[in-house]
C-alpha positions, 0 to 999 in steps of 0.5 A, spaced: 500 500 500 502 506 498 504 511 503 498 516 501 493 511 501 496 509 508 495 516 510 488 517 507 486 510 511 488 512 517 485 519 517 479 516 515 479 511 521 480 516 526 474 520 523 470 513 522 469 514 515 470 507 512 468 501 516 473 497 513 479 494 518 486 495 514 490 493 520 491 486 518 493 487 510 500 487 511 500 481 516 497 477 510 504 478 506 508 475 512 503 470 513 501 468 506 508 466 504 509 461 510 504 457 506 497 454 509 497 450 516 496 443 517 490 440 515 484 442 520 488 448 523 485 455 521 491 458 517 494 464 520 492 468 514 485 468 515 485 467 522 482 475 523 477 474 517 474 468 521 474 472 527 470 478 524 466 473 520 464 469 526 462 476 530 457 477 524 455 469 524 456 466 530 455 459 527 459 460 521 462 453 518 470 456 518 472 449 515 470 451 508 474 458 508 480 454 510 479 449 504 478 455 500 484 459 502 488 452 501 486 452 494 487 459 493 494 460 496 497 454 492 494 456 486 497 463 486 503 461 489 509 464 486 505 470 483 506 477 485 502 483 485 505 490 482 506 492 489 511 487 490 507 483 495 504 476 494 498 475 490 494 471 495 494 478 499 489 481 494 483 475 495 485 475 502 484 483 503 478 483 498 475 477 503 476 481 509 472 487 506 466 483 505 467 479 512 467 486 515 460 488 511 457 482 514 457 477 508 455 470 509 460 464 508 458 462 501 460 470 499 467 469 503 469 463 500 467 465 493 471 471 494 477 467 496 477 464 490 475 469 485 481 470 481 483 463 481 479 461 474 482 467 471 489 467 473 491 460 475 490 453 472 484 452 477 477 450 473 470 452 474 469 444 474 474 444 480 471 449 484 464 446 483 466 439 485 469 442 491 465 447 494 458 446 490 454 450 485 453 456 489 460 458 489 462 456 482 456 460 480 459 466 484 466 465 481 464 464 474 460 471 475 466 475 477 471 472 472 466 474 467 466 481 470 474 481 470 474 481 462 469 487 462 473 494 460 468 498 463 471 505 460 471 502 453 466 505 448 467 498 444 465 494 450 457 495 451 455 488 448 460 485 453 458 489 459 451 487 457 452 480 457 456 481 463 449 484 466 445 478 464 450 473 467 451 476 474 445 481 475 441 475 477 446 474 483 447 481 487 453 477 491 457 477 484 457 485 484 459 485 491 465 481 490 467 486 484 466 492 488 470 489 494 475 487 489 475 494 486 476 498 493 482 494 494 485 495 487 484 503 488 487 502 495 494 500 492 493 504 485 499 508 487 504 503 484 500 505 477 502 510 472 498 517 473 495 516 467 492 509 468 490 511 475 486 517 472 483 512 467 481 507 473 479 512 477 474 515 472 471 508 470 470 507 478 466 514 478 462 513 472 460 505 473 462 502 480 461 507 485 453 508 482 453 501 482 455 501 490 450 506 491 444 502 488 446 496 492 446 500 498 453 498 500 455 505 503 461 503 506 464 501 500 461 507 496 464 512 501 471 510 501 471 509 493 469 516 493 474 519 497 480 515 493 477 517 486 476 524 489 484 524 491 486 522 484 481 526 479 481 532 484 487 533 488 487 540 489 480 540 492 481 533 496 487 537 499 483 543 501 478 538 504 483 534 508 486 540 510 480 542 513 478 536 517 485 536 519 485 543 522 479 541 526 482 534 528 486 537 534 480 541 537 474 539 541 469 536 537 462 541 538 458 535 536 460 531 542 457 536 546 451 536 542 451 528 543 451 528 550 445 533 550 441 528 546 443 522 550 440 526 556 434 527 553 433 520 550 435 517 557 430 522 561 424 520 556 426 512 557 428 511 550 434 506 550 439 509 544 446 509 542 448 516 540 455 517 536 458 522 532 458 520 525 464 524 521 463 526 514 468 523 509 472 528 504 467 528 498 461 530 503 466 535 506 467 538 500 460 538 497 458 541 504 463 546 503 461 548 496 454 549 498 455 553 505 461 556 504 465 557 510 464 551 515 464 550 522 465 543 527 458 542 526 458 541 519 463 536 519 459 530 521 452 528 523 449 525 530 447 518 529 442 515 533 441 507 534 435 505 537 431 498 538 425 498 534 421 502 528 417 505 533 423 508 537 425 512 531 419 516 531 419 516 539 426 519 538 424 524 533 418 526 537 423 528 543 428 531 539 423 536 536 420 537 542 426 539 546 430 542 541 428 547 535 427 543 529 429 545 522 423 542 518 425 543 511 431 538 513 426 532 515 425 526 511 422 520 512 426 514 509 423 509 514 416 509 512 418 510 505 425 506 504 430 509 498 431 505 492 437 501 495 434 499 501 436 505 505 432 506 511 433 512 516 429 518 519 433 525 517 432 531 521 436 537 523 435 540 530 438 547 533 440 548 540 438 554 545 445 558 542 442 557 535 447 551 533 444 546 528 446 539 528 444 534 523 441 527 526 440 520 523 435 516 527 435 508 525 435 501 528 441 497 529 438 493 523 437 499 519 444 501 520 447 494 518 443 495 511 445 502 511 452 500 511 452 494 507 446 494 503 445 487 500 451 484 503 448 485 510 442 481 507 445 474 507 444 468 502 438 470 498 438 463 495 438 459 502 431 456 504 430 457 512 433 452 516 437 449 510 442 450 504 441 450 497 438 455 492 431 456 488 430 457 481 425 461 478 421 460 472 425 460 465 432 458 469 433 465 472 435 465 479 429 469 483 433 473 488 428 476 493 434 481 495 434 484 488 433 492 488 428 494 484 433 498 479 437 492 478 430 488 476 429 494 471 436 494 468 435 487 466 428 488 463 431 494 459 437 490 456 432 484 454 427 490 451 433 493 447 436 490 441 441 495 440 447 494 445 449 502 444 442 504 446 442 500 452 449 502 454 447 509 453 441 508 458 445 505 463 450 510 463 444 515 464 441 511 469 447 511 473 449 518 473 442 520 477 445 521 484 438 523 487 431 519 487 424 522 489 419 519 492 412 519 489 405 517 492 400 513 487 393 514 488 392 507 490 397 508 496 403 505 494 409 509 492 414 510 486 421 511 486 424 516 480 430 520 479 430 527 480 427 531 474 422 525 472 416 527 469 409 524 469 411 520 463 417 516 467 412 515 472 407 512 467 412 507 465 415 505 472 408 503 474 405 500 468 411 498 464 409 498 456 401 498 458 403 506 459 402 507 452 395 508 454 396 513 459 392 520 456 394 524 462 395 525 470 393 529 476 398 531 480 397 533 487 389 533 485 390 537 479 390 535 472 397 536 469 400 534 462 404 528 462 410 532 461 410 535 468 416 534 472 414 531 479 417 533 485 419 529 492 412 528 496 408 529 490 401 525 489 400 522 482 394 519 479 395 516 472 389 517 467 389 511 462 385 510 456 379 506 456 381 503 449 388 501 450 389 498 443 387 505 440 392 509 444 400 510 444 405 515 445 407 521 441 414 523 439 414 529 444 414 524 450 421 522 448 422 530 450 419 529 457 422 522 458 428 522 463 428 514 465 431 509 460 425 504 462 421 510 459 425 512 453 426 505 451 419 503 451 417 509 447 422 508 442 420 501 441 413 503 440 415 509 435 419 504 431 413 500 430 409 506 428 412 510 424 410 518 424 408 522 418 412 529 418 406 533 416 403 534 422 405 533 430 400 527 431 399 525 423 400 517 425 397 517 431 395 510 434 389 507 430 390 512 424 395 509 419 392 503 416 393 499 410 387 500 405 383 496 400 381 497 393 375 502 393 368 500 389 370 497 382 377 495 384 379 503 384 382 507 389 383 505 396 379 507 402 380 509 409 376 511 414 371 513 409 376 517 404 376 515 397 382 519 393 383 521 386 390 517 385 392 510 386 394 511 393 396 505 398 395 508 404 390 514 406 392 517 413 388 523 417 392 528 419 393 529 426 394 536 426 387 538 424 384 531 425 379 532 419 372 528 420 366 528 415 363 533 413 369 537 413 372 540 406 378 536 405 385 536 401 390 531 401 398 531 399 402 525 397 407 523 402 413 518 402 411 511 400 406 513 396 401 514 402 396 520 402 395 525 408 388 528 409 388 535 412 382 540 413 382 545 407 383 551 413 389 547 416 395 551 416 399 545 414 396 546 407 398 553 406 405 551 408 405 545 403 402 549 397 407 555 399 413 550 398 410 547 391 407 541 393 401 539 389 394 537 393 391 531 391 383 531 390 380 527 396 373 526 398 368 523 404 365 517 401 359 518 406 359 526 407 354 526 412 356 520 417 362 517 414 362 509 415 359 505 421 363 504 427 368 510 424 374 511 428 375 519 428 380 523 433 378 530 433 382 536 437 377 541 440 379 547 444 375 550 450 376 557 452 373 559 459 373 563 465 378 560 470 374 558 476 374 552 481 372 545 478 372 547 471 376 541 469 372 536 472 366 539 469 368 539 462 371 532 462 364 530 465 361 533 459 365 530 454 364 523 458 357 524 458 357 524 450 360 517 450 366 520 447 373 518 450 379 523 452 385 521 448 389 526 451 388 533 454 393 539 455 391 545 460 395 552 459 396 556 465 391 562 466 392 568 463 387 574 465 383 570 469 382 566 462 384 559 461 385 554 455 383 547 455 385 542 449 383 535 448 384 530 443 378 525 443 376 519 440 369 519 436 365 513 435 362 516 429 363 523 426 356 526 427 357 526 435 362 532 434 357 537 433 353 534 439 360 534 443 361 541 442 355 544 444 355 540 450 362 543 452 359 550 451 354 549 456 359 548 461 358 554 466 364 559 464 366 556 457 365 562 452 367 558 446 369 551 443 373 551 437 377 546 433 385 548 432 386 551 425 379 555 424 373 556 428 367 551 428 361 553 425 356 551 431 351 554 434 348 554 441 342 550 442 
């Protein structure tokens, strides 16, 4: 280990940053070269690992660890690391990291063997025969990960295959993260340019993976190590600030005594400690707040026994101190996407000192530090060993975070590896998540900046194609509305899902890969026509059959004067009988039909496009069971419940709403635009009259020109 890494780690230990014990790493070098102990006796090199492991798992079988070490030591014998230490020190260090996080025996066994198949003569079959299928599976997964160059632009398909192979068992990723942490600690022996390349990959891919797996102990140390390499000046400033306060009395310690006294008086059994910030966190707080005091360099951590004690503690603190309400967050009732649970608050003492406080149970703390690593073997049934298989040969992992399941869904849904890689990088770049409350009482976890479009696909998958609108906090909102933490959301779905679908504009509002992938797939299967914003809306683009006598084709009651193969009703002006219409030939020989007053018609004529003669087969009513989409715009004076009254009037006419948009009020007037689906064309005039009868509505038009309809 380099002197710089040693100093960094020692300082981190004093401030309680990484929870990984490094004191025995150098001892691995000395004991490893002595070789394994006699059969049945625990080798000195894994003695401390066994002690740490037994602290988390008192009944653990240590003999399998002894066997794994013996195989690993003998197979790596003679191999050296670039630091000059025996290679066996690396798997020992990785295993110690995982043991301190509370990993179960199978994970530790695989960790000791994780480089044997890649770097020695040991085969996967040998691993399976001696240690069982679970260990074989994990070693195979880590071996595949070793072959991935995360930073190479030409490697997205390799990463995708790796995800398929390893994403079904989060323990594979846990071993890889511990492996990367030890390599980052010893990165000082590398050339500066290689250090920077590895640090960037760690920052872009592995740190976000650690965050999503909830392994905060690994994430925070990786962040500090990357910070030191990529931002040395800022790192030194944060380090100097921490060192400057290290020799002074910690003001948070006195505050912790006050909190302890309050909780003891209330009869709440709690452990109150000061949790120092790591260097990256200090830097971020400094950028946000400017000059820092000792109170900004850490937070108070309160550990209690039960969930109810968390809220009892919160109540006592908010009663005896002044709470900073804007800092309160409840991740106990609504856990974060990576299993994290805790109450966050900030309190001020009589002299105005403000301290941030984290309140959680001891079990919540284990999961907050170690994430999925702390949850044990997800495949071992209660009271026994072994694994369970899910349908289609996939392993059903009950500890798999929701984001990882979504990731696996995306890779299956995205045939283009570059598109998948781009989506993955975008998702990993999200460093904050919001919680949205659904109308049915459930919750959705979404990245900051997500819209109603993202929420629709997060909740309904591809069924979200039928989403036509939303209510946010009880008010009708467009699908492009950006959601905020704590919003309530009700998604409005079309009754005829088969006739609905997303428009290209949805991609402008989609922030999550799941939404973008699903929308792109649908649009690729339903090509749009460039003449109008919704010219190829769902249900409007159909192959046509020859007209009477084998003549021109027809669609929705239109017969053209040319031998077109397809006729489309333009979405920009939504013509219906008996509108006066004209057509233009577009790509592929299709004809798009517009109302004659549509602004698109004037633009196309101005560019020299020659119109095609079109007419309705039955100008009075159109064909029976016609499928017409019409856009209508209501102008009204703003008043409470106006939206509800208009939509009720539309529904009373037996007309389905496909989409709705509401513009902000201006001078007490509002404009509502609805795209509706008519069962037959002659319903249009009745619909317009019904909308005009709504109190406050003073006009109803169709975009492009006013509708010549009279009040009844």
